[in-house]
C-alpha positions as CSV (number, residue, x, y, z in Angstrom):
1,M,94.8,74.7,102.6
2,V,94.9,77.4,100.0
3,A,97.2,76.8,97.0
4,M,99.8,79.7,96.6
5,D,100.9,80.7,93.2
6,P,104.6,79.1,92.9
7,V,106.3,82.6,91.8
8,I,104.5,84.4,94.7
9,Q,106.1,82.0,97.0
10,A,109.3,82.0,95.6
11,Q,109.5,85.7,95.7
12,A,108.5,85.6,99.4
13,N,111.3,82.9,99.9
14,L,113.8,85.4,98.2
15,K,112.6,88.1,100.4
16,E,113.1,86.0,103.3
17,A,116.6,84.8,102.4
18,E,117.7,88.5,101.9
19,R,116.2,89.4,105.3
20,Q,118.2,86.8,107.1
21,F,121.2,87.6,105.2
22,K,121.3,91.3,106.0
23,H,120.5,90.6,109.7
24,A,123.4,87.9,109.5
25,E,125.8,90.6,108.0
26,E,124.9,92.9,111.1
27,Q,125.9,90.3,113.5
28,F,128.8,89.0,111.6
29,Q,130.1,92.8,112.2
30,H,129.6,92.6,115.9
31,D,131.4,89.1,116.0
32,E,128.0,87.6,116.9
33,I,128.1,84.8,114.4
34,P,131.0,83.2,112.6
35,K,131.7,83.8,109.2
36,E,130.7,80.1,108.2
37,R,127.2,81.1,109.0
38,L,127.3,84.1,107.0
39,D,128.7,82.2,104.0
40,E,125.8,79.6,104.4
41,L,123.2,82.1,104.6
42,S,124.7,83.7,101.3
43,R,124.5,80.5,99.6
44,L,120.9,80.1,100.6
45,R,119.9,83.6,99.4
46,D,121.6,82.6,95.9
47,I,119.6,79.4,95.9
48,A,116.5,81.3,96.7
49,E,117.4,83.8,93.5
50,E,118.1,80.7,91.3
51,D,114.7,79.2,92.4
52,L,112.8,82.2,91.7
53,R,114.4,82.4,88.2
54,R,113.5,79.0,87.3
55,T,110.0,79.5,88.7
56,E,109.3,82.6,86.6
57,K,110.6,80.6,83.8
58,V,108.3,77.8,84.0
59,F,105.1,79.5,85.5
60,G,105.5,83.1,84.1
61,T,104.9,86.0,86.3
62,P,102.1,85.7,88.7
63,I,98.5,86.9,87.8
64,P,97.4,89.8,90.2
65,D,94.4,89.0,92.5
66,E,92.4,91.9,91.1
67,A,92.7,90.4,87.3
68,R,92.3,87.0,88.5
69,W,89.1,87.3,90.0
70,S,87.6,90.6,87.9
71,G,86.1,88.2,85.3
72,N,88.9,89.3,82.7
73,F,91.0,86.5,83.1
74,R,90.5,83.4,81.1
75,P,92.4,80.6,81.8
76,A,94.1,79.0,78.5
């Protein structure tokens, strides 16, 4: 298993949460899902945003692969 940068993972989680929420908004407008489900996805999106902020605070911004493997990156 390849270890993934925690910030990149948090960004991906937020992107997916936003995608699901946007889809749920469309479904709600067509009466395909209840308001409770839309609210639940809204809360999950908020949690993903908080998680990204916390992760960036702890780990900083991710190191781009081209910098990481170029020989210019020196771990502290």
